[in-house]
A tleap script that builds the chain and sets N, CA, C and O, in Angstrom:
source leaprc.protein.ff14SB
mol = sequence {
  NMET THR SER PRO GLN PRO ILE PRO ALA ALA
  GLN PRO SER PRO PRO ASP GLY GLU VAL ARG
  ARG VAL TYR GLN PRO VAL GLU VAL HIE HIE
  ASP ASP GLY SER TRP GLN LEU GLY ARG ILE
  ASN ALA TRP TRP GLN ALA PRO ASP GLY ARG
  ARG TRP CYS ARG LEU ARG ILE PRO ARG SER
  GLY GLN ALA PRO HIE TRP VAL SER PHE ASP
  PRO THR ARG LEU HIE LEU LEU GLN SER GLU
  GLY CTHR
}
set mol.1.N position { 125.823 27.832 95.764 }
set mol.1.CA position { 124.627 27.310 96.401 }
set mol.1.C position { 123.416 28.135 95.857 }
set mol.1.O position { 123.454 29.365 95.829 }
set mol.2.N position { 122.406 27.457 95.452 }
set mol.2.CA position { 121.168 28.160 95.038 }
set mol.2.C position { 120.304 28.425 96.266 }
set mol.2.O position { 120.323 27.672 97.239 }
set mol.3.N position { 119.576 29.474 96.195 }
set mol.3.CA position { 118.747 29.864 97.353 }
set mol.3.C position { 117.373 29.230 97.180 }
set mol.3.O position { 116.667 29.557 96.226 }
set mol.4.N position { 116.971 28.320 98.091 }
set mol.4.CA position { 115.655 27.769 98.034 }
set mol.4.C position { 114.607 28.869 98.228 }
set mol.4.O position { 114.880 29.925 98.799 }
set mol.5.N position { 113.423 28.587 97.741 }
set mol.5.CA position { 112.320 29.539 97.878 }
set mol.5.C position { 111.957 29.655 99.364 }
set mol.5.O position { 112.074 28.683 100.111 }
set mol.6.N position { 111.518 30.838 99.787 }
set mol.6.CA position { 111.086 30.975 101.185 }
set mol.6.C position { 109.789 30.234 101.438 }
set mol.6.O position { 109.127 29.736 100.528 }
set mol.7.N position { 109.461 30.187 102.707 }
set mol.7.CA position { 108.231 29.524 103.099 }
set mol.7.C position { 107.040 30.206 102.405 }
set mol.7.O position { 106.838 31.404 102.602 }
set mol.8.N position { 106.261 29.498 101.616 }
set mol.8.CA position { 105.159 30.136 100.860 }
set mol.8.C position { 104.024 30.552 101.763 }
set mol.8.O position { 103.668 29.850 102.709 }
set mol.9.N position { 103.461 31.702 101.458 }
set mol.9.CA position { 102.279 32.199 102.149 }
set mol.9.C position { 101.781 33.407 101.434 }
set mol.9.O position { 102.547 34.114 100.778 }
set mol.10.N position { 100.497 33.656 101.552 }
set mol.10.CA position { 99.943 34.904 101.001 }
set mol.10.C position { 100.434 36.053 101.864 }
set mol.10.O position { 100.421 35.960 103.091 }
set mol.11.N position { 100.856 37.109 101.246 }
set mol.11.CA position { 101.413 38.262 101.974 }
set mol.11.C position { 100.336 39.200 102.496 }
set mol.11.O position { 99.582 39.763 101.702 }
set mol.12.N position { 100.241 39.384 103.803 }
set mol.12.CA position { 99.274 40.338 104.349 }
set mol.12.C position { 99.805 41.733 104.198 }
set mol.12.O position { 100.960 41.932 103.823 }
set mol.13.N position { 98.944 42.728 104.497 }
set mol.13.CA position { 99.329 44.121 104.545 }
set mol.13.C position { 98.892 44.661 105.879 }
set mol.13.O position { 97.868 45.336 105.974 }
set mol.14.N position { 99.679 44.364 106.945 }
set mol.14.CA position { 99.242 44.786 108.266 }
set mol.14.C position { 99.334 46.278 108.460 }
set mol.14.O position { 100.222 46.915 107.895 }
set mol.15.N position { 98.446 46.851 109.237 }
set mol.15.CA position { 98.478 48.260 109.597 }
set mol.15.C position { 99.786 48.559 110.389 }
set mol.15.O position { 100.172 47.792 111.270 }
set mol.16.N position { 100.430 49.650 110.065 }
set mol.16.CA position { 101.679 49.993 110.732 }
set mol.16.C position { 101.595 50.022 112.256 }
set mol.16.O position { 102.533 49.627 112.949 }
set mol.17.N position { 100.455 50.499 112.767 }
set mol.17.CA position { 100.280 50.581 114.201 }
set mol.17.C position { 100.201 49.242 114.899 }
set mol.17.O position { 100.310 49.193 116.124 }
set mol.18.N position { 100.020 48.177 114.189 }
set mol.18.CA position { 99.900 46.832 114.761 }
set mol.18.C position { 101.187 46.009 114.594 }
set mol.18.O position { 101.281 44.890 115.097 }
set mol.19.N position { 102.159 46.560 113.897 }
set mol.19.CA position { 103.423 45.861 113.628 }
set mol.19.C position { 104.381 46.147 114.747 }
set mol.19.O position { 104.551 47.300 115.146 }
set mol.20.N position { 105.030 45.083 115.277 }
set mol.20.CA position { 106.068 45.207 116.306 }
set mol.20.C position { 107.394 44.983 115.671 }
set mol.20.O position { 107.664 43.877 115.202 }
set mol.21.N position { 108.245 45.983 115.631 }
set mol.21.CA position { 109.565 45.890 115.004 }
set mol.21.C position { 110.548 45.158 115.954 }
set mol.21.O position { 110.573 45.413 117.158 }
set mol.22.N position { 111.334 44.267 115.387 }
set mol.22.CA position { 112.281 43.427 116.202 }
set mol.22.C position { 113.556 43.187 115.371 }
set mol.22.O position { 113.627 43.550 114.197 }
set mol.23.N position { 114.527 42.585 115.991 }
set mol.23.CA position { 115.677 42.041 115.326 }
set mol.23.C position { 115.857 40.640 115.878 }
set mol.23.O position { 116.367 40.488 116.988 }
set mol.24.N position { 115.461 39.618 115.150 }
set mol.24.CA position { 115.455 38.257 115.625 }
set mol.24.C position { 116.139 37.326 114.597 }
set mol.24.O position { 115.554 37.033 113.554 }
set mol.25.N position { 117.344 36.871 114.877 }
set mol.25.CA position { 117.948 35.921 113.942 }
set mol.25.C position { 117.201 34.580 113.964 }
set mol.25.O position { 116.679 34.153 114.994 }
set mol.26.N position { 117.170 33.940 112.802 }
set mol.26.CA position { 116.474 32.699 112.641 }
set mol.26.C position { 117.222 31.769 111.698 }
set mol.26.O position { 118.001 32.224 110.860 }
set mol.27.N position { 116.988 30.469 111.833 }
set mol.27.CA position { 117.367 29.472 110.815 }
set mol.27.C position { 116.099 29.171 110.055 }
set mol.27.O position { 115.070 28.846 110.647 }
set mol.28.N position { 116.174 29.279 108.754 }
set mol.28.CA position { 115.053 28.987 107.880 }
set mol.28.C position { 115.282 27.577 107.305 }
set mol.28.O position { 116.243 27.351 106.570 }
set mol.29.N position { 114.391 26.634 107.645 }
set mol.29.CA position { 114.562 25.239 107.205 }
set mol.29.C position { 113.579 24.984 106.068 }
set mol.29.O position { 112.374 25.185 106.217 }
set mol.30.N position { 114.118 24.531 104.913 }
set mol.30.CA position { 113.349 24.327 103.718 }
set mol.30.C position { 112.965 22.882 103.552 }
set mol.30.O position { 113.570 21.998 104.159 }
set mol.31.N position { 111.930 22.626 102.705 }
set mol.31.CA position { 111.399 21.251 102.481 }
set mol.31.C position { 112.461 20.317 101.959 }
set mol.31.O position { 112.398 19.116 102.220 }
set mol.32.N position { 113.445 20.830 101.223 }
set mol.32.CA position { 114.488 19.953 100.634 }
set mol.32.C position { 115.576 19.581 101.625 }
set mol.32.O position { 116.531 18.895 101.262 }
set mol.33.N position { 115.447 20.028 102.887 }
set mol.33.CA position { 116.449 19.708 103.918 }
set mol.33.C position { 117.508 20.773 104.075 }
set mol.33.O position { 118.279 20.738 105.034 }
set mol.34.N position { 117.566 21.717 103.158 }
set mol.34.CA position { 118.559 22.817 103.283 }
set mol.34.C position { 118.080 23.848 104.265 }
set mol.34.O position { 116.909 23.846 104.646 }
set mol.35.N position { 118.958 24.728 104.683 }
set mol.35.CA position { 118.599 25.784 105.565 }
set mol.35.C position { 119.459 27.007 105.298 }
set mol.35.O position { 120.526 26.916 104.691 }
set mol.36.N position { 118.973 28.159 105.765 }
set mol.36.CA position { 119.683 29.426 105.611 }
set mol.36.C position { 119.512 30.254 106.860 }
set mol.36.O position { 118.524 30.114 107.582 }
set mol.37.N position { 120.462 31.103 107.110 }
set mol.37.CA position { 120.286 32.065 108.211 }
set mol.37.C position { 119.453 33.220 107.708 }
set mol.37.O position { 119.609 33.640 106.561 }
set mol.38.N position { 118.579 33.738 108.533 }
set mol.38.CA position { 117.803 34.846 108.148 }
set mol.38.C position { 117.507 35.708 109.348 }
set mol.38.O position { 118.026 35.460 110.436 }
set mol.39.N position { 116.668 36.735 109.162 }
set mol.39.CA position { 116.260 37.632 110.242 }
set mol.39.C position { 114.797 37.940 110.125 }
set mol.39.O position { 114.257 38.168 109.043 }
set mol.40.N position { 114.162 37.940 111.303 }
set mol.40.CA position { 112.804 38.496 111.397 }
set mol.40.C position { 112.962 39.910 111.851 }
set mol.40.O position { 113.608 40.172 112.866 }
set mol.41.N position { 112.366 40.865 111.092 }
set mol.41.CA position { 112.485 42.266 111.517 }
set mol.41.C position { 111.158 42.897 111.927 }
set mol.41.O position { 111.086 44.095 112.200 }
set mol.42.N position { 110.102 42.072 111.968 }
set mol.42.CA position { 108.816 42.546 112.475 }
set mol.42.C position { 107.871 41.391 112.729 }
set mol.42.O position { 107.950 40.360 112.060 }
set mol.43.N position { 106.967 41.557 113.700 }
set mol.43.CA position { 105.903 40.615 113.974 }
set mol.43.C position { 104.602 41.284 113.858 }
set mol.43.O position { 104.494 42.493 114.067 }
set mol.44.N position { 103.566 40.504 113.517 }
set mol.44.CA position { 102.196 41.009 113.462 }
set mol.44.C position { 101.281 39.852 113.724 }
set mol.44.O position { 101.514 38.753 113.222 }
set mol.45.N position { 100.242 40.069 114.499 }
set mol.45.CA position { 99.207 39.050 114.728 }
set mol.45.C position { 97.924 39.442 114.000 }
set mol.45.O position { 97.355 40.505 114.249 }
set mol.46.N position { 97.479 38.575 113.103 }
set mol.46.CA position { 96.315 38.854 112.296 }
set mol.46.C position { 95.048 38.714 113.183 }
set mol.46.O position { 95.082 38.065 114.229 }
set mol.47.N position { 93.953 39.330 112.745 }
set mol.47.CA position { 92.704 39.224 113.518 }
set mol.47.C position { 92.241 37.767 113.728 }
set mol.47.O position { 91.527 37.492 114.692 }
set mol.48.N position { 92.638 36.822 112.838 }
set mol.48.CA position { 92.309 35.415 112.985 }
set mol.48.C position { 93.223 34.707 114.010 }
set mol.48.O position { 93.059 33.514 114.262 }
set mol.49.N position { 94.184 35.444 114.599 }
set mol.49.CA position { 95.065 34.868 115.586 }
set mol.49.C position { 96.409 34.324 115.030 }
set mol.49.O position { 97.322 33.991 115.786 }
set mol.50.N position { 96.492 34.247 113.688 }
set mol.50.CA position { 97.755 33.737 113.118 }
set mol.50.C position { 98.864 34.760 113.295 }
set mol.50.O position { 98.652 35.959 113.114 }
set mol.51.N position { 100.052 34.277 113.652 }
set mol.51.CA position { 101.228 35.097 113.796 }
set mol.51.C position { 101.976 35.167 112.505 }
set mol.51.O position { 102.204 34.150 111.850 }
set mol.52.N position { 102.367 36.384 112.124 }
set mol.52.CA position { 103.124 36.633 110.857 }
set mol.52.C position { 104.399 37.296 111.246 }
set mol.52.O position { 104.465 38.023 112.238 }
set mol.53.N position { 105.461 37.037 110.430 }
set mol.53.CA position { 106.743 37.725 110.659 }
set mol.53.C position { 107.211 38.201 109.287 }
set mol.53.O position { 106.928 37.587 108.258 }
set mol.54.N position { 107.934 39.311 109.310 }
set mol.54.CA position { 108.603 39.784 108.111 }
set mol.54.C position { 110.003 39.245 108.081 }
set mol.54.O position { 110.839 39.594 108.916 }
set mol.55.N position { 110.263 38.369 107.090 }
set mol.55.CA position { 111.490 37.605 107.018 }
set mol.55.C position { 112.410 38.199 105.994 }
set mol.55.O position { 111.990 38.563 104.896 }
set mol.56.N position { 113.667 38.296 106.357 }
set mol.56.CA position { 114.702 38.732 105.430 }
set mol.56.C position { 115.777 37.610 105.410 }
set mol.56.O position { 116.249 37.149 106.449 }
set mol.57.N position { 116.127 37.207 104.193 }
set mol.57.CA position { 117.212 36.184 104.066 }
set mol.57.C position { 118.314 36.894 103.254 }
set mol.57.O position { 118.180 37.079 102.044 }
set mol.58.N position { 119.406 37.288 103.941 }
set mol.58.CA position { 120.463 37.987 103.247 }
set mol.58.C position { 121.025 37.172 102.095 }
set mol.58.O position { 121.069 35.944 102.154 }
set mol.59.N position { 121.459 37.872 101.037 }
set mol.59.CA position { 122.079 37.309 99.850 }
set mol.59.C position { 121.160 36.322 99.081 }
set mol.59.O position { 121.635 35.495 98.302 }
set mol.60.N position { 119.872 36.430 99.317 }
set mol.60.CA position { 118.940 35.535 98.597 }
set mol.60.C position { 118.379 36.214 97.357 }
set mol.60.O position { 117.793 35.555 96.499 }
set mol.61.N position { 118.554 37.514 97.258 }
set mol.61.CA position { 117.997 38.245 96.126 }
set mol.61.C position { 116.519 38.573 96.322 }
set mol.61.O position { 115.875 39.099 95.415 }
set mol.62.N position { 115.976 38.264 97.508 }
set mol.62.CA position { 114.569 38.549 97.771 }
set mol.62.C position { 114.447 39.666 98.784 }
set mol.62.O position { 115.234 39.776 99.724 }
set mol.63.N position { 113.444 40.484 98.569 }
set mol.63.CA position { 113.164 41.585 99.522 }
set mol.63.C position { 112.549 40.973 100.763 }
set mol.63.O position { 111.975 39.886 100.688 }
set mol.64.N position { 112.655 41.656 101.931 }
set mol.64.CA position { 111.931 41.175 103.084 }
set mol.64.C position { 110.451 40.988 102.787 }
set mol.64.O position { 109.859 41.804 102.080 }
set mol.65.N position { 109.849 39.940 103.307 }
set mol.65.CA position { 108.461 39.615 102.987 }
set mol.65.C position { 107.789 38.968 104.183 }
set mol.65.O position { 108.438 38.352 105.028 }
set mol.66.N position { 106.496 39.120 104.233 }
set mol.66.CA position { 105.689 38.551 105.354 }
set mol.66.C position { 105.465 37.057 105.088 }
set mol.66.O position { 105.131 36.652 103.975 }
set mol.67.N position { 105.658 36.244 106.149 }
set mol.67.CA position { 105.348 34.821 106.093 }
set mol.67.C position { 104.603 34.453 107.390 }
set mol.67.O position { 104.814 35.045 108.449 }
set mol.68.N position { 103.746 33.475 107.258 }
set mol.68.CA position { 103.087 32.932 108.456 }
set mol.68.C position { 104.128 32.224 109.269 }
set mol.68.O position { 104.879 31.402 108.744 }
set mol.69.N position { 104.187 32.536 110.577 }
set mol.69.CA position { 105.223 31.935 111.434 }
set mol.69.C position { 104.948 30.445 111.687 }
set mol.69.O position { 103.895 30.062 112.197 }
set mol.70.N position { 105.905 29.647 111.321 }
set mol.70.CA position { 105.830 28.197 111.533 }
set mol.70.C position { 107.095 27.784 112.284 }
set mol.70.O position { 108.169 27.708 111.687 }
set mol.71.N position { 106.978 27.507 113.626 }
set mol.71.CA position { 108.190 27.226 114.401 }
set mol.71.C position { 108.913 25.973 113.992 }
set mol.71.O position { 110.065 25.781 114.382 }
set mol.72.N position { 108.270 25.090 113.203 }
set mol.72.CA position { 109.020 23.915 112.708 }
set mol.72.C position { 109.932 24.245 111.542 }
set mol.72.O position { 110.844 23.482 111.226 }
set mol.73.N position { 109.684 25.396 110.894 }
set mol.73.CA position { 110.502 25.844 109.728 }
set mol.73.C position { 111.347 27.040 110.035 }
set mol.73.O position { 112.394 27.235 109.418 }
set mol.74.N position { 110.919 27.852 110.976 }
set mol.74.CA position { 111.664 29.046 111.357 }
set mol.74.C position { 112.131 28.830 112.816 }
set mol.74.O position { 111.330 28.921 113.746 }
set mol.75.N position { 113.391 28.554 112.995 }
set mol.75.CA position { 113.942 28.302 114.341 }
set mol.75.C position { 114.557 29.584 114.839 }
set mol.75.O position { 115.546 30.076 114.296 }
set mol.76.N position { 113.939 30.132 115.912 }
set mol.76.CA position { 114.440 31.371 116.471 }
set mol.76.C position { 115.775 31.115 117.152 }
set mol.76.O position { 115.938 30.128 117.871 }
set mol.77.N position { 116.734 32.017 116.918 }
set mol.77.CA position { 118.066 31.935 117.492 }
set mol.77.C position { 118.219 33.006 118.545 }
set mol.77.O position { 117.590 34.061 118.456 }
set mol.78.N position { 119.051 32.748 119.547 }
set mol.78.CA position { 119.342 33.743 120.602 }
set mol.78.C position { 120.005 34.953 119.974 }
set mol.78.O position { 120.922 34.795 119.168 }
set mol.79.N position { 119.582 36.126 120.310 }
set mol.79.CA position { 120.174 37.329 119.749 }
set mol.79.C position { 121.037 38.094 120.748 }
set mol.79.O position { 121.827 38.947 120.343 }
set mol.80.N position { 120.910 37.818 122.015 }
set mol.80.CA position { 121.738 38.483 123.020 }
set mol.80.C position { 121.747 37.690 124.292 }
set mol.80.O position { 120.924 36.792 124.472 }
set mol.81.N position { 122.667 38.006 125.187 }
set mol.81.CA position { 122.756 37.331 126.472 }
set mol.81.C position { 123.423 35.983 126.357 }
set mol.81.O position { 124.040 35.654 125.344 }
set mol.82.N position { 123.282 35.190 127.445 }
set mol.82.CA position { 123.928 33.874 127.470 }
set mol.82.C position { 122.919 32.735 127.489 }
set mol.82.O position { 123.308 31.567 127.511 }
savepdb mol mol.pdb
quit
């Protein structure tokens, strides 16, 4: 299976003090209809109000990278509890 490209977006450089570290599993849905499991390992809200997340897609060959959060393409999965 080839790895589709992640959700495109310009990568911000948020200040460390404004980044909230997390462990959030997600389904990444691509334009071609395919999907992959991934993880969000940080959140940041830009001064313009846009929410960004640092996305990691295991076995994709890509380093974790910042993407603008789009709930139609990044489906948050339950990470604990029932």
